[in-house]
N, C-alpha and C positions, 0 to 999 in steps of 0.2 A: 504494499499500499504506499502510495506517495502522500506526503504532507506538503502542501504548497501554501505560500502566503496569499497569493491572489490567483483566483481561478475564474475563467469565463464560463458561466453556466446559465442555463435557463431553468427557473424554478418549476418544480412539478406541483401543481395545485393538489392539496389534500383536503378532503371534506367528507364528513359523514353523511349518510342518507338524510339525517335530520337537519343538515345545513351547518353544523358547527365544524370548526377546524381543530386539529389536535393541539393540545397544549404541550404534550410530551410524547415522544415516540417510545414504544416498548422495544421494537426490534426492526432492523433492516437486514434483508438477506436475499437469497436466491433459491429458486425451486430447481428440481431435477429436469424441468421442462424449459430451462433457461428464461425464467421470468424474475423480475425484481419484485420483492414483496416488502411493503412497509406496513408495520403493525402498530396499532395504538388502541386505547380505550377512549371513547368519546366522552368529553367532560360534561356534555349536556344530557345525553340519554343513557350513558353507561354501557353501550354496546361495544363489543370487541370488533374492531374494523381492520380488514386486510386489504390494502390497496395493492393490486397486482397488475404489473405491466410487463409485456414481453420485451426481451432485450432488443429485438428488431425494432419495436416501436420506440424504445429509448434511443436507439441509434438514429432513427429518422428525426427525432425531436432535438438532437444535439445542436448547439449553435454552430454556425459556420466557422471553420478554421481560417487562419490567415492565408493559408495556401489552398490549392484546389484539392478536390477529392482524388483526382488522378495522381497528383504528386504524393499524397499521403499513402495511396495504395502502392505506388512504385517504390517509395522509401521503405515500406514494410518488408519487402523481399528484394534487396538489391541484386542485380544480375539478371533478373527475369522480366524487367519492365516492358520491353517491347513485345515479347510473346504474350505476356499477361494482358496488356492493353488490347492487343489484337484479338485475343480470345474473347474478352469481354465485349468488344465491338461486334464480333460475329454472333454473339448471343443477343445482340440488340440493345446492349447497355450503352447509354450515352453519358458522358461526363458533363457536368454543368456548363462548361465553357463551349460545348459543341452545339 
């Protein structure tokens, strides 16, 4: 786990069915199905609440990086950039700048 002083992030709204927001979280974790889980007890109605979001949805909601998505993918696996980019394009995947 990294600890950083300043991180660019997009807040994830948390709210109970009754309309109240959590005062304190009980736990944050992951399921075996690759989902983020945030757990708390609602201060208003007392229900145990589990906010569950797939990691794919989390990735889609991440703020934009300073660089492009293509650059991030290419830097993740140096040496295979051209073939990886070509493969993704053949699948119909377009990068934001295209």
